[in-house]
N, C-alpha and C positions, 0 to 999 in steps of 0.2 A: 900932548896928546895927539894925535896925527888927525888930518882932516878927516879921514875915512872913519876913524874911532868917533869923531863930535858926529858926522851922519849918523852912524850907527845908534848913538845914544839920545841924538835927538828923535830919529824915527822910534824906537822902544820907547821912548817917553810919550810921544805922540799916540801909540796905540794905548799904552796903559790910559791916558787922558780920556782917549775916546769909547775906551770900552768900560771905563767906570760910567759914562755920562750914556751910552747904553743901557747899563743894567738898570739905571733910573727910570729910563725909558720902557724897557721890555717888562718891567714889574707893573709899570701904569695900568689901571682898567683900561677894557677899550670903549666903555662907555663913561658921560658925562664931563664938564670940567674941561669942556674943548677948549677954550680957549688959554687954558693952563696947560693944557695937553701939548698944544700947539706948540709953546713957547719951549717948553722940553723938547719936542721934536727938532725945531730948528736949532736948538744948541748942540744936540749931539749931531745934527747932520752937518754943521758947520766943524765940528770936531773931525767928521770922517772925510769930509772936501778935503780939510788942510793936510788929514794923513793921506788921502790918497794923492794928492798933488804931489807932495815931497816925495812918494816913493815912485812917482812918476819921472821928476826931474834928476832925481838923484839914483836911478835903479842901476848902473852901473857899480856905483862905490858900494850901494847895499848888497849886491849879488858877492862883491867882491870880497867881503865883510861876512859874508855867509848867510844870506837872506833865501830863503827855500821858495821856491813857487808855489808850494802849499800854503804858506804864510800870506802871500800874495791873493790867493784865493780865498784864504779866510776871511781877510779885509773886504774884498768883493762878496762874500756872501753875507757878513753882518749887515753891508748896506742894503744886500738886496731884501734881507730879514727885517730892516728897520723901515723899508720902501712897505714892505707885506704889511707888516706890525700898523703901518697907518692907513694901509688901505682899509682894514678892518674896523678902522676907528672912523674913518671918515667915508669911506664908499665911495672916493675919489677915483675912477679909473685910472688916472695919470700914475698913482702910487703904484697900483699894481703891472701896469705897464713897464715901468722903473725896473721893479723886482725881476720881471722876466727877462730883461734886458739884461741886468747883471747876472743872474742866473745861467742865461743862454752861453753868455761870454765867457764865465769859468769853463762850462763844459768844453765850448770850441777851442778854448786855449789850452786844456788838458792842465790846469793847475794843479789840479790833486794825484793824476795819474803818473808823476814822476815820484812821488813820494816811495821808499824803500817801504817794503813787507811788513820789517818787524817793526814799525811805528805804530804801534796799536792807537794811540791817541789820534794821529793822523787819518788815521781809516775811519774812527767813530766822525770826525768832522765832514769825511766824504761821505760815510751814511746818512748824516744829518742833511746835506748839502742836498744830495738827490732826493731824501724825502721832502724838504721844502720845495724844491723845485718842482717836483711832482704836483703837489698842493697849488702850486700856484698855475702850472700849466693845465688843471684841471678846472680851475674857477675860469680861465680865460679860454676854455674849450680848445685848446692847443692838442687836438686827438691824436695825431703822428707823433710829435713831441712827448704826448703822455706812453702811447705804445712804445717808443723809442727808451725813454726813461725806465718803464717797467722792468726791461728786459736787462738792460744794464744795471739797476738798482737789485734785483736778485743774482743777477750774476756776481754780482759784489758782496752781498749776502754771503754768498756761496763760496766765494773765496776768502773772505775772513774767517769762515767756521773751518775751512780747509787749516787755512795758516797759524789760526790761532787758537788752537785746540783746549786750551787752558781756561778759555774765555767762553762765557755762556750768549751766546747769541739769538738766545730762545725771543725775544722782545722783538728783534729786528725781524725773524723770519715771520711773526706774526705781522707786523707791519707790511710786509710782501702778499701775506696772504690778504690781509683787508684792501691793500690797492688793488690786487687782481679780481678780489669779489666785486669790489665798488664798480672798477672799469666794465666788469663783464655786465653790471644792470644798466650803468650809464652811456653804454655803445650801444645797447641793443636795438636802438633804432637810431642809428649817427647820422643817419642821412636825412632826418626829418628837420624841420624849422628851430631855429635857436629858442632857449627857454627864455633868452631874456628880450623885452620889448624891442621887437624890430619894426622900424617903419614902412617896411616893404610889406610886412605881412600883417600889423598890427591896426596900421592906421588904413579904416575903410572910406576909398573916396566917395562913395555914394552918401554916408553918413556925417562925412566931414563938416560939411556947413552948418548943420544941427548942431552938432559938439560944439564947432567954435562960436555959433551965436546963443549958446546954451549959458544962462545966468542964473541959477539958485539967488533967495533971498538972504542966504548965509553961503559963503564959500571958502572952505576950510583945505589949507595945503597939508600934503602927505609930506613929512619931513623925516617922521623917525618909524623904527622896526625894531621888535625884539623878537629872536625868532630861538625856538629849543625846541628838541624832541629825544624823547626817551620810550625806546622798548628793548626789551632783552635780546641780546644777540642781533640787534639792527644793522643794517649794513653802513658802514660808516671808512672814512679814512680821517688818520691825526684824531680832531675835534670837531669832524665836521662830518654829521649824519646825513644821510641819503636824502630823508624829510628836508632837514636845514638847506642843504645844500640847493635843492630844487629851488625851496623859497627865495633862497640868495639871487640865483640867477633870475628867477621871474620877477624881481623887485629891481632890475637894472636895464639901463639900455644898451640893446646893442650897437655900438658905434656904427658911424655911416663912413663913406669916405676912406680917407687915408689914415685916420687915427691911428689903429692898429699896426699899418703896414710899414712897421721899422725895417730896416736892412735886415734879413734874415741871416743867421750864423750858423748854416751846418752843420749838423755833431756827426759826420762822413766821411770826415779825416783819417783814413785808417792807413794812410801810406807809410805811418812809421816814420817820416820826415822828422828831424829836430824841429822844435823853434827857438827862433832867436828869442829868448827873454831878457836880454841887456837893455832893450830898447823900452820905453815909453809905451804904456796898456791905452792905446789909441781906440781900442775897441770900443773900450767902456766910457760913457761919457755920464758925470754926474747931471741931470737937468732939473734940481727942485727949485729953482727960480722960473723956467723955462714955461711957455705958456701950451701946455698939453691937452688943453682942454678941447673936448671937439664941440666947435661954434655952432654946431648945427642941432644940439641935444640939451635938454635943461641936465641939472645935476640931479644924481643919484640920494635918493633917498639914503639917510643914514641908519644901520642895522646894524644890531649888538647881538651876535650869534652866541649863545650860552652853550655850554655843552655839561650834559648831566648837572646842572644846579640844584643846589637844594634849593627848598621852597623859599625861604628867607633870604636866600641871596639873590632868588629873582624876583621875591618882591623888592628887595632892596633896589636891583637893576630899574625896575618898573617905576619907580619913588623918583630915583635918581632922573632917570628921561623925561617922567612927567612934569616935574619941577622944572628943566629946563626946556621944554616943550615951549617953542615961540608961540605970539599971541594968533589966533586964525589958524592953528594948526592942528593937526590929526596923527596920534600914533597906532600904530599897527601891532597887535599881540599877537604871535601864533604858537600854538600849543599843539605838540603832537605827542599824544603818550598814549599807554593802556590804563586802565580806570579801576578803581573800585568801588562799586554800589554800595550803599548804605545797608538796605535791607535786606537783598540777595543780587548776588551778581548775574549779569546777563550771561547766560551759558558760552563757555569758550567752545571756539572750534568747530563751529556750525557754520557754512557757510552756503550761499545757493546757488542751486544749479542753473546751467545756463537756456536750456532749451527750454518753450513752451510745453511740451509733453512731460518733462523731467520734473521740472522747478515746482508745479502748482502742488502737489502733495506737499513735499517736505515744507515749503511757505506755510502752507494751511497747519503742519504740527507745529512750526513754530509760532504762530497767531496762538493757537490754542495753550502753548505754554506762557506765553506773554499772560492770558487772561489769568492764568492761575498764580502766576508769580506774584512776589510781592514787593517790585519796584514800585517806586512812588512816581505820581504823576506830576508833572509840573503844569500848571493853569495860568498860562498866560496873561490873562485880565482879571484872575480872581486873584483874590489875599493871598500873599504869600506870609507864611510863617520862616522869622528868622535861621530856625533850625534847617529850613529846606535848605537852605544856603551851605549847609555844611553835614549833609548826608553822605554824599558821594565825593569822592577826592581823584585827582588825576596823580600816579606815580612818576616822579620826576626821577627815579634814581633806583638802585639795589632796593631790594624789599628789606634787607636787613637793618637798616637803618632808621625804621619805624617813620616816627611823625616828622620827623623833618624831612620828608620828601615829598609829604600828603599835600596837594595845593587844591584845597577847596573853592569852588565858586564865590565863594563870601568874600574869598582872599582878595577879589577882584574889584570888588565894590567900591572900596576907598578910590580908585582911581578913575572912577567915572565922574569925577568932578572936572575932568578934561575930556576933549574928544576921544573916542575910542573904537577902534575897528579890531574886534576882537573875532580870532579862525581856531575853532578847536575842533581838531581830529582824532576821536577817543570813542573807545567803545562804552563810554558814559558821557558823550558830548552835551546830550541832551536835559543834562542835569544842570548844563550853563542857561539854559531858558529865564531858571529863576532870576539871572540879574535883568533882564527886560522888567520894565516898571518898579524894579527897585533902586535903580542909578541915583546916585547923589548929585547931580548936577547936569549932566549932559547926556540926553540917550544913546547909549551904545549900538553899534552896527555887529550884529551876529551873525556869522556862519558856523553853522555845526554840522557836522558829518553825520552819515547815517551810525546807526550803533555797531552794525558790521560791514562789510564790504559784499559785495556783489561780483561773481565770477561763474563763466562756464566751467572752465575748469577747477573745481576748489583747491587744488594744490597752489594758485595762483594768489593764494589769499594770504599766502603766508610773508607778512612785514618784516620777517627776518631777512629775507629775498628780495623783496621788491619793492620794498617802501611802502607807505600807506595811502592807499586809492583815492580817499577824498584829497589829498595832497596833488596826489598826481593829477589829477580831472583839474585842479584850479592853475595847473604848472606847463600841463603838456595833453591838453585834453584829448585829442585825438589819438596820441601812444596811448592814454588810458583806457578809451574806449576800445583799442584793438588788444588789449592786455583784458579787458573786460570778457570778450567774447573768442578769446583762444587765437586770436591771429598773433603769429610771433615773427619775428625779424627776418625768419627763414622763409617765410611767405610772402615777404616784402615784394611789392612793385610800384616802383618808383612814380609812374605814371598814375597808375591807381592813389596812391596817398596823395599826390598833389592834387588831383582832381576832388578826392576827400577835404583837404585842405580849403580847397575853393567854397565847398559845400557849406564849412563851417564857416568862412570868411563872408559869405553873402548872409548867412542866417545872422552872424551877431552884427553886420553892418545894418541890416533891416531892425534888428532890435534896439541898437544905438538910437536909431530915429524914434522908435515906442518910446524908450527912456529920456529922452530930452523934449520930447510932447507931451508927456501923459501930463493930467493934470490932478493923477491923483498919488503920485508918486511922493512917499515921504520925506521929509525935510532931511532925514539922517543919511539919505541915499542921495539926494538931490544934492545935498552940500558938498561930496565928496566924489560927484561923477565927473566933473571936470580934469580929475586927476586919469592918466591914461594907464597906472599902474592898479588903480581902485577899479575902473571903470573897467577892464579887463578881468578883474578877478569877478565881476559881480557876473558879467557875462557867462564866465565857464562856469558860475555856480548854478546858474539859470540852465544851462546845457545839462550840468550833471545830476540835477534833481531832476530833469526829464527823463534823462536815460535811466536812473533808478527806477522812477515811478514806470515807466514801461517794460521793463526788465522783469518787475514781478507780478504776480497777477492782480487784478483788479481787486480782491479782497484782503491783499497784504497790510499789514500795519503801517502806520506812520513813524512807526521807529526805524524803519527800513529805507526811510527816505532824510536827505541833507536839510536842515532848518536855517531859514532866515529868519531875522527879528530884527526891526519892525518888518510885516509882510510887504512883499514887492505887490505892485499892481496886478490886478486879475488876468490880464494878457499877457503876464509872463508865467501864468499855472501851466503846470504838465499837462492839463487838458486843453488847453488854448491850441488852436491850428497854428496859430503862427510860430510856436515853440514845437509843438509836437510832428510839425511837416521838419523842421532840422532833423530829427532823429530818424524820422521815415525815410529819409533821401540818403540819411548817410547808413543806415543800416540796408536799404535795397541797394546803394551802392557797393557795399561790399560784402554783399550776400549772405547777410547775417539778418534778414529780416527775422528769421522764423523764429528768433530767440526774443522777442519780444512782444508785447500785448497791445499793439498799435489799433487805432480805428482806422478805418479804411478813410483814403482821402475823400 
């Protein structure tokens, strides 16, 4: 056997070994058993590290024995996928950065472009590569790269459809439609600040000393989050819906300094010049053991993002995360879904008008409908019947699957043995009030959406086009406010928006001081106030509640307001001057004061 044959056989054996280990890791759940999963990840990583190093050292011999460039690209793509899966398990930014590095190098070195048109299997690998690279670029907010990839991806699907007429590429066409739809919504206000927690925007100098000195009797660390959403025809890409995407971003740090500033590999070499691929692939370096953490930032909380889980699967994940929750820690559970009321459904398809002149009659009409309806009331301090916890439910999937997709408020109660921060965005969210006072050990922090959105333009209320409004307020409050009053991206003025951001920042800083110095702040909120992510969510909730309160006329029902339990101090009431003044200044600045029922300053 010649030396070239030995090299080729060794290379193929390394590929088979790495692929077997990869299959085991790929099938592992993205939650729970952290130490065990990390052990498996390190084993498969070492296998690919050996494989990658071997092909680098023996590239000339491998090429001589028939190695194709797409095969190198496939190995690099697997490594990128491995990094991305590990990011989804751990929320560590270093892993998604490395995934991006590998995918970008595959693109710039054109590993798949040399494949023959007749190789259908290779074209499928290329399609999967583009879809994965798009997802990574979306999460990293690489807007220009996303635009470039969308165009290339669309062209590739069209090319495949033209050259393989006997093959149905309908599913890939749907994927193209998904990403176009997703980016259309996501980039509507592209120049606005990032969704991630950014020290430049979210750390307020005036309140920073108060936050630093604040210390409750009990302090909890925010370590884990579970995110899931389901709405029919909702905006999504792959298994990431627009709502979970926004929450995923909102619960991460925006890196500072040079952490993300790797040497860019620009995909704009269209000279057609041949690339010498006989040498080693020095562009891509595996850096698993390198110190890639941003020293100026704490770690991100781990997040389990579930796509259309059955109720039993969701409950199993919650149970697993609860079981492994570190001592003195809190879990965030985010649920965005349409709901079913046990007695009679809240009328669907009704949305508020925006102006003071046109909205009052519609809202009064709805109030009378509510008084005549049989929707059960939930008494926060009264006695709760156990049946109240099972009157209403969230739909977590297509209706045809029956009760396995129904999540009841009572299903959450067993997990209140551990600290829980629950966010429910639904048209039956208020049904989850029954959890308050019925907890099994720890008082839960509850943030519940209004039962329906509020927009000046009713067409904006379509969650299948724009995502859920309450979630939008918690993740991008200024964008949500603009959408609510009908200010579109085409009306945008950068200076006006920057000034609007300053209004919010000033108000949030003032509210932080009040939160940190309040003598009546419930321990449930005080024990999480030190966490920047949860503190920011609380501040945005206060804004959202005030905006909704003054958007409707004074006689509007509380059904049209978001709810927090336990109650925040009265100084954060929508009627208080300190909160109302923020909405007044924002509305006046954007020229939409007529849409709100604000008392005179």
